[in-house]
N, C-alpha and C positions, 0 to 999 in steps of 0.2 A: 702824692700818696693819698688814697681815699680816706684812710683812718684819720690822718691829720686834719683834713678838711672837716670831718665829722665833729671834731671838738674845738676847732679854732674859733675863738670869739663866740662860743656858745655856752649856754647854761647847762649845768649838769645837776642831777639829783644825787646827793651824797647819802649813802646808807652804810650801816655797820654790820659786820659779821664778827662777833667777838670785839677785839680792839682794832681790827683792820677796817679802814675806810675805803669804800669803793664809790665810783661815780659812773652814772649812765646818762646818756643824752636825755634832757628833759622833753625833747620833742617826741620821744617814744612813750612817755609816761601819760597814762590816762587818768589815774587817780591813786591816792594813797588811802588805804582803809585800816582801821583798827581791827586787829585779829579777834578781839573779844566780841565784836559785833558780827562775825562771819561764821556761818554754819557750813562745815565742809562734809561732803558725802564721799566716803571712800568707795572703792570698787575693787574687785578681785584682779589679780595678775598685773598690778601696776608696779612700776619701778619703785624702789624704796624712797627715793627723793620726790616722787609725785604723791602729794598728800591726798588728792582726790579732786573733786569738782565742787563749785559753788555757783549759785545763781546771783548774778549782779546785773542790774539794768536789763532784766528779762532775757538774759543770755546765760549760757553755761560756760563757765570759765574754769580751765584747769589750774590747779594750784601746785606750784613747785617750791620745795624747800631748798633755797639756793645754798645754804650752808651744807646740807646733805649732798647736794649735787657736786659741790666743789671739794668738800673735805671728807665726806662720808659720815660726819658727825651730825646727829639729830639735833635740831634746834629746840631749845627749851623756851617755851613762850613766857613772856613777862608782860607787864603793863605797857612797855614801849615797843613790843613786837608789832611790826606792821606788814601789810601785804601791799606791794606796789603792783598796780595793774599796768601792764605794758602792752603796747600793740606791736606784734611781730607777725610779719607776713599776713596782714589783714585779720589777725586773730588776737583776741585779748587773752593774756596769760597772767595769772597772779604769782608774784614772786614773794615768798615769805622771807623777811630779813629781821635781824635783831632790832634795828631801829632805823628810821629815816630821819636824818638830822638836819640837812641844809639843802638849799638850792643856791648854787654859786655860779657866777660868771668866771670862767677860767681864762685868764689872759694867755695867749699862745706861748709866751716866753716861759710860762711856768710848767709847760708840758715837755717831758722827755720821751721821745719816741724811739730811743735806742733799742736795738734788738737784743737786749741782755738776756731775754728769756727764750730766744729762738730755739734753744736745744730741747725744750720741752714742748709738749703738745698743748700750747696755751694760745691758740689763735684768737681767743676772745679777749686777750689783754692788749689794749691799744697802746698804752703808755702809762706813765706815772706823772702826776702833777705835784710839784713841790710848792706848798703854800705855808710860808713862815715855818712853824714847827710841825706841820702836818704833811703826810704823804697820802695821796689819794690814787688808788689804782683805777684806771679808766677801762671800762669794759665795753665790748661790743656785744650787746645783749643777744642779738641774732646768732652770732657765732657761739656764744656761751650756751644758749639753748640747743643749738645744733649739735655741739660737742657733748653735752651732758644728757640730753633728752631727745629721743626719737620723736620729733614733732608729728610726723605722719602717723606713727603708731598711736601717739597720744590722741590725735584727732579721731582716729578710727575707734579707739576705746570710748571716747566721749559720745560719739554718734551711736555706738552700740548700747551704751548705758542709757542714753535718752530714748532710744527705740524700745528697749526693754521696760523702762519706767512708764512710757506711754501705754504699752500693752497691759501692764499691770494695773494701771489706773482706769482702763476702759472695761 
């Protein structure tokens, strides 16, 4: 099964949304940024969980509030709120989370791949890792963004935004 291979003997970045811990493959993580240092530009007609865009490393990066995408609840920023920049389909996307806490190597025997959640539309949940007193929900970030955000529409909005901004500056 492809999902099992994705997390076997690999490192994951652990982040929190509320008290729940999630893990994504570290191979997709480009950087972790402090939200206080990020300026986000909003734009019209965006989905509620898309906060806007920001400029990181001379590129325009869309910013998605993962809590809002998954639960509909708006994230309240704190000193530990972070933006995880991930590379998905050759594009960088910022994921706003309550906190980024660890990078861990997950032994394969700690991961439960049972399909206990198959009755719901949660194709982005790969499995659950049991680590001592912790449970970490392992996410397929590509499926998560596909399920919660229309990436093609998001890309078109960003391109339109940049074209309009360039016209206004000239």
